[in-house]
Wavefront OBJ file of the C-alpha trace (Angstrom):
o trace
v 112.483 96.228 143.505
v 113.154 99.949 143.227
v 115.210 99.354 140.087
v 112.361 97.375 138.565
v 109.986 100.225 139.325
v 112.403 102.627 137.641
v 112.753 100.429 134.525
v 108.962 100.175 134.293
v 108.541 103.959 134.483
v 111.209 104.488 131.812
v 109.477 102.021 129.500
v 106.121 103.690 130.143
v 107.601 106.960 128.895
v 109.150 105.217 125.842
v 112.681 105.368 127.239
v 114.175 102.002 126.307
v 117.789 103.194 126.303
v 118.343 103.827 130.011
v 121.707 102.519 131.242
v 122.724 101.415 134.725
v 126.309 101.814 135.940
v 127.207 99.902 139.098
v 130.523 100.045 140.941
v 131.848 97.520 143.434
v 135.216 96.352 144.677
v 133.911 93.220 146.368
v 131.351 91.444 144.148
v 132.493 87.924 143.242
v 130.422 87.574 140.047
v 129.425 91.110 139.032
v 127.736 90.154 135.744
v 125.369 87.609 137.298
v 124.699 89.873 140.277
v 123.791 92.817 138.047
v 121.517 90.630 135.915
v 119.601 89.577 139.002
v 119.621 92.999 140.610
v 118.186 94.876 137.620
v 116.260 92.033 136.004
v 118.365 92.052 132.803
v 119.448 89.278 130.450
v 123.109 88.339 130.259
v 123.693 90.045 126.897
v 122.777 93.420 128.401
v 125.599 93.430 130.963
v 129.186 94.472 130.257
v 131.848 94.108 132.965
v 134.805 96.503 133.245
v 137.277 94.836 135.610
v 140.439 96.928 135.161
v 141.182 98.898 138.344
v 142.823 102.242 137.690
v 142.045 103.900 141.009
v 145.023 105.468 142.806
v 145.830 103.788 146.119
v 148.691 103.447 148.562
v 149.906 100.381 150.404
v 147.424 98.545 152.604
v 148.805 96.841 155.718
v 146.622 94.081 157.212
v 147.086 93.361 160.914
v 145.416 90.604 162.915
v 145.426 91.604 166.585
v 144.699 88.569 168.746
v 144.119 89.742 172.330
v 146.523 88.151 174.824
v 145.437 85.335 177.117
v 144.079 86.377 180.504
v 146.606 84.006 182.052
v 149.524 82.741 179.932
v 149.559 79.544 182.013
v 145.801 78.973 181.776
v 144.615 79.030 178.172
v 141.200 77.750 179.245
v 140.476 81.123 180.879
v 140.238 82.720 177.456
v 141.538 85.963 176.023
v 141.177 89.578 177.104
v 137.990 91.275 175.911
v 137.917 92.594 172.349
v 136.286 95.752 173.712
v 139.261 96.460 175.989
v 141.806 95.826 173.223
v 139.873 97.831 170.632
v 139.600 100.823 172.952
v 143.348 100.656 173.632
v 144.081 100.756 169.905
v 141.650 103.591 169.191
v 143.050 105.758 171.990
v 146.627 105.006 170.901
v 145.935 105.996 167.285
v 143.914 109.099 168.145
v 146.664 110.278 170.481
v 149.033 110.274 167.507
v 146.730 112.129 165.169
v 145.745 109.067 163.135
v 142.241 109.335 161.627
v 140.449 106.070 162.262
v 137.121 104.381 161.663
v 136.198 101.529 164.005
v 133.557 99.021 162.868
v 131.304 97.099 165.255
v 128.901 94.413 164.041
v 125.811 95.508 165.963
v 124.352 98.800 167.174
v 124.702 98.034 170.848
v 128.439 97.318 170.577
v 128.796 100.556 168.644
v 127.436 102.521 171.602
v 129.463 100.493 174.123
v 132.664 101.195 172.188
v 131.899 104.906 172.037
v 131.267 105.098 175.770
v 134.371 103.087 176.701
v 136.543 105.107 174.317
v 135.326 108.417 175.717
v 135.946 107.138 179.255
v 139.520 106.154 178.365
v 140.148 109.468 176.597
v 139.048 111.466 179.645
v 142.031 109.964 181.467
v 144.563 109.799 178.614
v 143.695 112.804 176.395
v 140.732 114.898 177.608
v 141.038 117.281 174.658
v 140.117 114.459 172.252
v 136.849 113.354 173.888
v 134.737 115.493 171.550
v 136.579 114.229 168.459
v 135.048 110.760 168.508
v 131.420 109.974 167.653
v 129.297 106.982 166.690
v 127.350 106.406 163.482
v 124.743 103.705 162.968
v 121.279 102.962 161.674
v 118.433 104.451 163.684
v 119.878 107.946 163.861
v 117.791 110.678 162.314
v 118.780 111.796 158.821
v 119.782 115.196 160.216
v 122.167 113.625 162.739
v 123.691 111.359 160.090
v 124.385 114.267 157.722
v 125.955 116.256 160.562
v 128.323 113.417 161.520
v 129.227 112.721 157.882
v 130.111 116.402 157.412
v 132.285 116.512 160.537
v 134.112 113.380 159.436
v 134.643 114.618 155.887
v 136.011 117.963 157.103
v 138.438 116.262 159.484
v 136.779 117.624 162.621
v 136.542 114.065 163.983
v 139.573 111.863 164.558
v 137.498 108.734 165.045
v 134.054 107.441 164.183
v 132.686 104.218 165.670
v 130.246 102.738 163.178
v 128.202 99.755 162.140
v 128.161 98.699 158.498
v 126.007 101.797 157.876
v 129.325 103.451 156.915
v 130.690 100.436 155.084
v 129.878 101.957 151.699
v 127.841 104.606 149.947
v 128.953 107.688 151.914
v 131.959 109.870 151.069
v 133.737 110.344 154.394
v 136.995 111.743 153.077
v 140.456 110.364 153.686
v 141.143 108.106 156.668
v 144.359 106.421 157.820
v 143.222 103.324 159.717
v 140.345 100.878 159.955
v 139.700 98.763 163.049
v 137.311 95.815 162.868
v 136.078 94.744 166.290
v 135.722 91.045 165.412
v 135.486 89.701 161.879
v 132.477 91.058 159.995
v 129.997 88.582 158.615
v 131.658 88.141 155.189
v 135.009 88.603 153.477
v 133.352 91.108 151.162
v 132.381 93.233 154.161
v 135.890 92.998 155.581
v 137.460 94.207 152.346
v 134.826 96.886 151.845
v 135.474 98.197 155.348
v 139.248 97.993 154.840
v 138.871 100.138 151.754
v 137.481 102.991 153.850
v 141.057 104.033 154.643
v 143.923 104.824 152.317
v 142.188 106.782 149.577
v 144.076 109.056 147.215
v 147.414 107.166 147.219
v 147.836 107.280 151.005
v 149.141 104.254 152.887
v 146.766 102.785 155.437
v 146.333 99.989 157.935
v 143.437 97.601 158.534
v 143.405 95.977 161.987
v 141.204 92.988 162.802
v 140.812 92.643 166.577
v 139.945 88.964 166.991
v 137.530 87.618 169.578
v 138.819 84.704 171.616
v 135.572 82.701 171.582
v 134.754 83.374 167.933
v 135.860 80.511 165.667
v 135.874 82.651 162.529
v 138.103 85.220 164.236
v 140.544 82.577 165.415
v 140.582 81.020 161.938
v 141.825 84.301 160.473
v 144.248 84.727 163.364
v 145.803 81.426 162.289
v 145.396 82.064 158.530
v 145.745 85.850 158.109
v 146.539 85.702 154.381
v 142.965 84.520 153.739
v 141.778 88.045 154.535
v 143.150 89.304 151.223
v 143.918 86.151 149.189
v 140.809 83.984 149.578
v 138.053 84.237 146.929
v 135.015 86.301 147.825
v 131.621 84.802 148.520
v 129.079 84.915 145.704
v 126.260 87.324 146.565
v 122.709 86.034 146.788
v 119.534 88.027 146.286
v 116.148 86.746 147.419
v 113.465 88.405 145.297
v 110.567 86.322 146.637
v 109.975 87.776 150.102
v 106.246 88.491 149.932
v 106.327 91.395 152.418
v 108.936 93.258 150.376
v 107.423 92.502 146.974
v 103.916 93.499 148.055
v 105.154 96.821 149.440
v 106.800 97.737 146.133
v 103.807 96.573 144.125
v 101.764 99.113 146.063
v 104.285 101.813 145.144
v 104.453 100.711 141.512
v 100.662 100.773 141.221
v 100.646 104.352 142.534
v 103.214 105.368 139.916
v 101.415 103.681 137.008
v 98.492 101.244 137.542
v 99.552 97.611 137.167
v 98.494 95.123 134.510
v 99.521 91.471 134.289
v 102.590 92.100 132.104
v 104.061 94.822 134.310
v 103.327 92.864 137.495
v 105.475 90.030 136.155
v 108.502 92.355 136.327
v 108.387 91.867 140.095
v 108.598 88.071 140.101
v 106.576 84.946 139.517
v 104.256 85.401 142.488
v 103.625 89.127 142.007
v 100.274 88.715 140.250
v 98.869 86.652 143.139
v 100.064 89.327 145.583
v 98.302 91.986 143.505
v 95.039 90.040 143.688
v 95.378 89.635 147.450
v 96.586 93.060 148.574
v 95.916 95.675 145.859
v 92.663 97.277 144.678
v 91.223 95.964 141.393
v 89.406 98.357 139.088
v 86.927 96.532 136.843
v 86.482 99.423 134.433
v 90.180 99.718 133.527
v 91.144 96.114 134.329
v 94.101 97.456 136.325
v 95.397 97.253 139.884
v 95.716 100.388 142.034
v 97.298 100.698 145.514
v 95.173 99.696 148.464
v 92.918 102.465 149.731
v 94.623 102.560 153.122
v 97.638 104.275 151.514
v 95.514 107.175 150.230
v 97.415 107.120 146.954
v 100.898 107.563 148.549
v 102.200 104.141 149.647
v 105.852 105.256 149.327
v 105.427 107.268 152.522
v 104.691 104.069 154.432
v 107.175 101.699 152.799
v 110.550 101.286 154.506
v 113.579 100.701 152.283
v 116.119 100.329 155.138
v 114.253 97.527 156.905
v 111.371 95.147 156.353
v 109.303 96.478 159.284
v 106.549 98.937 158.435
v 106.267 100.133 162.033
v 108.967 101.624 164.216
v 109.154 102.889 167.787
v 110.180 106.461 168.557
v 112.734 106.808 171.341
v 112.031 110.035 173.233
v 114.487 111.735 175.592
v 112.292 112.955 178.460
v 114.890 115.536 179.526
v 114.803 117.338 176.166
v 111.469 116.055 174.787
v 113.237 115.240 171.520
v 113.106 112.110 169.370
v 116.591 110.639 169.365
v 116.101 107.422 167.403
v 113.694 105.145 165.544
v 113.847 101.394 166.232
v 112.150 98.752 164.097
v 109.178 97.058 165.727
v 110.866 93.641 165.571
v 113.890 94.944 167.518
v 112.128 97.150 170.043
v 111.315 94.481 172.695
v 114.978 93.432 172.743
v 116.393 96.938 173.212
v 113.747 99.044 174.973
v 112.256 98.519 178.441
v 109.424 99.323 178.537
v 107.503 100.437 175.466
v 104.115 101.947 174.762
v 102.850 99.355 172.278
v 99.735 101.331 171.363
v 101.418 104.643 170.561
v 104.748 103.109 169.463
v 107.218 105.006 171.612
v 109.556 104.540 174.561
v 110.702 107.161 177.060
v 114.374 107.269 178.050
v 116.687 109.497 180.043
v 120.500 109.765 180.049
v 122.192 107.910 182.890
v 125.741 106.937 183.807
v 126.056 103.241 184.693
v 128.749 100.597 184.358
v 126.546 97.929 182.748
v 124.401 97.179 179.703
v 121.282 95.034 179.564
v 120.789 91.667 177.876
v 117.190 90.588 177.215
v 115.757 87.424 178.730
v 113.337 85.934 176.245
v 111.439 82.779 175.465
v 110.605 81.532 171.961
v 107.761 79.112 171.293
v 107.696 77.364 167.907
v 104.246 75.998 167.110
v 103.935 73.795 163.983
v 100.690 74.996 162.408
v 100.374 72.568 159.492
v 102.393 70.067 157.486
v 103.034 71.201 153.930
v 104.857 68.121 152.708
v 106.232 64.880 154.131
v 108.472 62.206 152.674
v 110.603 59.218 153.648
v 114.306 59.842 153.207
v 116.886 57.062 153.127
v 118.262 56.194 156.597
v 115.477 58.127 158.362
v 111.959 57.300 159.446
v 110.671 60.357 157.664
v 110.651 64.121 157.483
v 108.898 67.051 155.958
v 108.209 70.736 155.678
v 105.933 72.562 158.094
v 104.430 76.000 158.406
v 105.123 77.336 161.899
v 104.164 80.210 164.143
v 107.187 81.562 166.009
v 106.321 83.608 169.096
v 109.060 85.383 171.043
v 108.388 87.104 174.372
v 110.869 89.226 176.316
v 110.053 88.792 180.019
v 113.079 90.380 181.698
v 116.729 91.244 181.333
v 120.177 90.699 182.810
v 122.699 93.372 183.604
v 126.047 92.701 181.940
v 129.539 94.098 182.352
v 130.441 95.113 178.759
v 134.143 94.421 179.320
v 134.012 90.994 180.942
v 130.521 89.943 179.702
v 129.716 88.829 183.236
v 125.962 88.707 183.951
v 124.331 89.909 187.150
v 121.129 91.521 188.440
v 118.304 89.658 186.639
v 114.696 90.903 186.357
v 111.603 88.947 185.281
v 108.739 91.426 185.563
v 108.591 93.087 182.130
v 105.333 93.250 180.210
v 106.348 93.508 176.566
v 104.380 92.775 173.397
v 105.263 89.407 171.888
v 106.745 89.157 168.406
v 104.789 86.681 166.277
v 106.070 85.579 162.868
v 105.008 82.939 160.392
v 107.921 80.857 159.181
v 108.658 77.616 157.356
v 110.610 74.825 159.008
v 111.400 71.151 158.589
v 111.261 68.077 160.790
v 113.275 64.870 160.782
v 112.225 61.682 162.536
v 114.822 58.917 162.614
v 118.274 57.719 163.528
v 119.921 61.115 163.044
v 117.725 62.726 165.691
v 118.387 59.818 168.068
v 122.112 60.125 167.396
v 122.326 63.707 168.599
v 120.304 62.909 171.688
v 117.060 64.711 170.942
v 114.800 61.669 170.810
v 112.114 61.197 168.149
l 1 2 3 4 5 6 7 8 9 10 11 12 13 14 15 16 17 18 19 20 21 22 23 24 25 26 27 28 29 30 31 32 33 34 35 36 37 38 39 40 41 42 43 44 45 46 47 48 49 50 51 52 53 54 55 56 57 58 59 60 61 62 63 64 65 66 67 68 69 70 71 72 73 74 75 76 77 78 79 80 81 82 83 84 85 86 87 88 89 90 91 92 93 94 95 96 97 98 99 100 101 102 103 104 105 106 107 108 109 110 111 112 113 114 115 116 117 118 119 120 121 122 123 124 125 126 127 128 129 130 131 132 133 134 135 136 137 138 139 140 141 142 143 144 145 146 147 148 149 150 151 152 153 154 155 156 157 158 159 160 161 162 163 164 165 166 167 168 169 170 171 172 173 174 175 176 177 178 179 180 181 182 183 184 185 186 187 188 189 190 191 192 193 194 195 196 197 198 199 200 201 202 203 204 205 206 207 208 209 210 211 212 213 214 215 216 217 218 219 220 221 222 223 224 225 226 227 228 229 230 231 232 233 234 235 236 237 238 239 240 241 242 243 244 245 246 247 248 249 250 251 252 253 254 255 256 257 258 259 260 261 262 263 264 265 266 267 268 269 270 271 272 273 274 275 276 277 278 279 280 281 282 283 284 285 286 287 288 289 290 291 292 293 294 295 296 297 298 299 300 301 302 303 304 305 306 307 308 309 310 311 312 313 314 315 316 317 318 319 320 321 322 323 324 325 326 327 328 329 330 331 332 333 334 335 336 337 338 339 340 341 342 343 344 345 346 347 348 349 350 351 352 353 354 355 356 357 358 359 360 361 362 363 364 365 366 367 368 369 370 371 372 373 374 375 376 377 378 379 380 381 382 383 384 385 386 387 388 389 390 391 392 393 394 395 396 397 398 399 400 401 402 403 404 405 406 407 408 409 410 411 412 413 414 415 416 417 418 419 420 421 422 423 424 425 426 427 428 429 430 431 432 433 434
């Protein structure tokens, strides 16, 4: 959407010769992807596929944690957290610069804490040379960590995919993936974070015993670098996203029907519903609530417009922003009116896991039909309401749950979604009834 806004501004100023140069090592069909991304026709895209970048050897290692009991395979494997921490400490102790990827923010913080705990026993002088990096940090904190990593002041950074691409972090020696990332493209992008400038490097996938994808690659490791990449998919029809950028586009240059069509088939209807129409000029302007500056209110990192500030009561400083849709699952408790949560540092041997209930209420049937071998089915518009009512305490190493609470009063998350229903033999077959 931002690229479409840019193309529109260039055309408005009679610049029809602007060129876009995109670089990727992991896009399966770069021509089609670029067409969709920038809204271009196929004749406007030229692919350069020859790779002339200097690089050393890349060693791929699949590290499958050992069984808890060699005689009892049903007991599972040792925790990926334990094995990942062992590897990080081992590499740091030998001066190897490493980046360790976790799939979610919480695991990123757990890994950092466990690594620092292990380093205090094995190599106390290295405790301050490992940090975490993830979404939610303030821009100032992110720039500081990036600078320390680039200058070699850090031996290890524990990160989410926020460091997967787009930031120059200098030369690293090793990448550790704590469990397989969501796609092969992500795995290869993360692997490419080490070994720049003709240096050899290693990429270590620490498999999770209960994760089927991880165990698949443990049994078929060559697929990590031989299998074809997934084709990327872009959804340009999400009304919340499109409407937000229409507001911004209208602030840049008021919208008419032709320019609104640059943002998709349904953009004109969104303009009529959410933007301000000026009869005199026959143009759309941003809604008055934005006071002419909608870009200040539009998030480009997440779909949520609102976020909760996390305030450290010991320093009275904001330490993080969390999207409104994630806040009930990660903060206990929140001030829903003023959008903040108060926290204080504490040293405990557990993390919390939310206890929540989701109610799916079919609001109306959009379409119904009879499908062969079923009694019928259809599409419905639903209201999905999720309420967090408590939490468990969990040992991050063993994932054992203990210490439940049920007395939280948290705002519910309500979303409108589309779903489908099936009534027939298939539903009976899987034991759900009709």
